[in-house]
C-alpha positions in Angstrom: -50.4 2.4 -28.1 -48.4 -0.7 -29.2 -47.0 -2.9 -26.5 -43.3 -2.6 -25.9 -41.1 -5.3 -27.5 -39.4 -7.8 -25.2 -35.8 -8.9 -25.5 -34.7 -12.3 -24.4 -31.0 -13.0 -23.9 -29.7 -16.6 -24.3 -26.1 -17.4 -23.7 -24.1 -20.5 -24.5 -20.6 -21.5 -23.8 -17.6 -22.1 -26.1 -16.2 -25.7 -26.0 -14.0 -26.7 -23.1 -12.0 -29.6 -21.7 -10.8 -30.8 -25.1 -14.2 -30.8 -26.7 -14.6 -29.5 -30.2 -18.2 -28.3 -29.7 -20.5 -27.2 -26.9 -24.2 -28.1 -27.2 -25.2 -25.1 -25.2 -24.0 -22.8 -27.9 -25.2 -25.0 -30.7 -28.7 -25.0 -29.2 -28.7 -21.3 -28.2 -27.6 -19.9 -31.6 -30.3 -21.9 -33.3 -32.8 -19.6 -31.6 -31.1 -16.3 -32.4 -33.8 -14.0 -33.9 -36.6 -16.3 -32.9 -39.8 -14.4 -32.1 -42.5 -15.5 -29.7 -45.3 -13.1 -29.2 -43.7 -9.7 -28.5 -40.4 -11.3 -27.6 -37.3 -11.7 -29.7 -34.4 -14.0 -28.7 -30.8 -12.7 -28.9 -28.0 -15.3 -28.6 -24.6 -14.6 -27.3 -21.5 -16.8 -27.0 -19.6 -16.5 -23.7 -16.1 -17.8 -22.9 -15.6 -20.8 -20.6 -13.4 -18.7 -18.4 -13.8 -17.5 -14.8 -14.3 -13.8 -14.7 -14.5 -13.4 -18.5 -17.8 -15.3 -18.7 -19.5 -12.8 -16.3 -17.9 -9.9 -18.1 -19.3 -11.1 -21.4 -22.7 -11.7 -19.9 -22.9 -8.2 -18.3 -21.7 -6.6 -21.5 -24.5 -8.3 -23.4 -27.1 -7.3 -20.8 -25.9 -3.7 -21.0 -26.1 -3.8 -24.8 -29.6 -5.4 -25.0 -31.3 -4.4 -21.8 -33.2 -7.7 -21.9 -36.3 -8.5 -19.8 -35.4 -12.2 -19.6 -31.9 -13.9 -19.4 -31.3 -17.7 -19.7 -27.7 -18.9 -19.4 -27.2 -22.4 -20.8 -24.4 -24.8 -20.1 -23.3 -28.4 -20.8 -23.5 -31.0 -18.1 -22.0 -34.2 -19.6 -23.5 -37.3 -17.9 -26.9 -35.8 -17.2 -29.8 -37.5 -18.7 -32.3 -34.6 -18.7 -32.8 -30.9 -19.5 -32.3 -29.4 -16.0 -33.3 -25.9 -15.0 -31.1 -25.0 -12.0 -32.7 -23.9 -8.7 -29.7 -22.2 -6.9 -26.4 -20.5 -7.6 -23.7 -20.5 -4.8 -21.0 -18.0 -4.2 -18.0 -20.3 -4.7 -15.6 -21.2 -7.5 -14.0 -24.6 -6.9 -12.7 -26.0 -10.2 -12.0 -29.7 -10.7 -10.3 -28.8 -14.0 -8.8 -25.7 -15.6 -10.9 -23.2 -17.5 -10.0 -22.2 -21.1 -7.3 -19.8 -19.7 -5.8 -22.3 -17.5 -7.3 -20.9 -14.3 -8.3 -23.4 -11.6 -9.6 -21.5 -8.6 -10.2 -23.4 -5.3 -12.7 -22.1 -2.7 -12.7 -18.6 -4.1 -16.0 -16.6 -3.9 -17.6 -15.5 -7.2 -18.3 -12.1 -5.6 -16.3 -11.3 -2.4 -18.7 -10.3 0.3 -21.8 -11.4 -1.7 -24.6 -13.6 -0.3 -23.9 -17.3 0.0 -26.5 -18.1 -2.7 -29.2 -16.8 -5.0 -32.3 -18.6 -6.2 -33.3 -18.6 -9.9 -36.2 -16.3 -10.7 -37.3 -18.4 -13.6 -40.5 -20.6 -13.2 -38.4 -23.8 -13.1 -41.1 -26.2 -12.0 -43.6 -24.9 -14.5 -40.8 -25.2 -17.1 -40.2 -28.9 -16.1 -43.9 -29.6 -16.3 -44.3 -28.2 -19.8 -41.1 -29.9 -21.0 -42.3 -33.3 -19.8 -45.7 -32.7 -21.3 -44.0 -32.1 -24.6 -42.0 -35.4 -24.3 -38.7 -33.8 -23.2 -36.9 -35.5 -20.2 -36.5 -32.8 -17.6 -36.2 -32.2 -13.9 -35.2 -29.5 -11.4 -31.5 -29.5 -10.5 -30.4 -28.4 -7.1 -26.7 -28.0 -7.9 -25.2 -26.1 -10.8 -21.7 -27.4 -9.7 -18.8 -25.1 -8.9 -17.3 -24.5 -12.3 -17.9 -21.7 -14.8 -21.6 -22.6 -15.2 -22.4 -21.8 -11.5 -20.0 -18.9 -11.8 -22.0 -17.2 -14.5 -25.3 -18.2 -12.9 -24.2 -16.5 -9.7 -23.0 -13.4 -11.6 -26.3 -13.1 -13.4 -28.4 -13.3 -10.2 -26.1 -10.9 -8.4 -26.5 -8.4 -11.2 -30.3 -8.8 -11.1 -30.3 -8.5 -7.2 -28.1 -5.5 -7.0 -29.2 -3.5 -10.1 -33.0 -4.1 -10.2 -33.9 -0.7 -11.5 -32.1 -1.0 -14.8 -34.8 -3.2 -16.3 -37.9 -3.5 -14.1 -39.1 -7.1 -13.8 -35.9 -8.6 -15.2 -35.7 -12.3 -14.5 -33.1 -14.9 -15.1 -31.5 -18.3 -14.4 -29.5 -21.1 -15.7 -30.2 -24.4 -17.4 -27.9 -27.4 -17.9 -28.3 -29.7 -20.9 -26.8 -33.1 -21.7 -24.1 -34.1 -24.3 -25.0 -34.3 -27.9 -24.9 -37.8 -29.4 -21.6 -37.2 -31.2 -20.1 -36.2 -27.8 -21.5 -39.2 -25.9 -20.2 -41.6 -28.6 -16.7 -40.9 -27.2 -17.9 -42.0 -23.7 -19.6 -45.4 -23.9 -22.7 -45.5 -21.8 -23.0 -41.7 -21.5 -26.5 -40.3 -22.0 -27.2 -37.7 -24.7 -29.9 -35.6 -26.2 -30.4 -34.6 -29.9 -29.8 -31.0 -30.9 -33.4 -30.9 -32.3 -34.8 -31.9 -28.8 -32.5 -29.3 -27.1 -33.8 -26.5 -29.4 -37.4 -27.6 -28.8 -36.7 -27.6 -25.1 -35.3 -24.1 -25.2 -38.3 -22.8 -27.0 -40.5 -24.3 -24.3 -38.2 -22.8 -21.6 -38.4 -19.4 -23.1 -42.1 -19.5 -23.7 -42.9 -20.7 -20.2 -40.6 -18.1 -18.6 -42.5 -15.4 -20.6 -45.9 -16.7 -19.8 -45.6 -17.8 -16.1 -45.1 -15.0 -13.6 -45.4 -17.1 -10.4 -44.0 -20.7 -10.4 -46.2 -23.6 -9.6 -46.1 -25.5 -6.3 -45.4 -29.1 -7.0 -42.6 -31.4 -5.9 -39.2 -31.0 -7.6 -37.1 -32.1 -4.6 -34.6 -34.9 -4.3 -33.3 -37.1 -1.5 -29.7 -36.6 -2.4 
């Protein structure tokens, strides 16, 4: 009997904070339909809006019933491709979202756990990315804006509805500015779209291949 196909859901955000593009969506949509082994990638655009982002994610998960979910977001100022370790149960916006919402110290899920850990093999991912010449490191903070919001929403769904798709895993990855964005902020680091797409391919392939993450340092002093 033929092995069952695997669906991978990648999400990217719409532009926000006066930007005209968002590298997370540009990179994610480049992989829409990409096949690796038995897996096929499905890309979905999500709004940079508290509440609506999780709603769009959950709708895509209900539609596709994926076995793997990677949410991708922009982190202007970062120098590397950074898989996130932990999502925290707080919305604390330093700027308004695309609907003008600016929550302060509001839980993502009232009564939910303080935090969830990613279930992706983030350290194996970083090892493979570096071996392929892509700057990468584990990040221990996804911030408190819509990126952390959707990350927490994803992990809460996986934790509270585990029977829907047995073995479902997920997490979040932050990526730097594109060069055309960084050009507006002298001194800001950037990463080419080509490198981002290459990195996402590695992230997906590693997540599919590695069941248990490797044990090597990925910590930080601050």
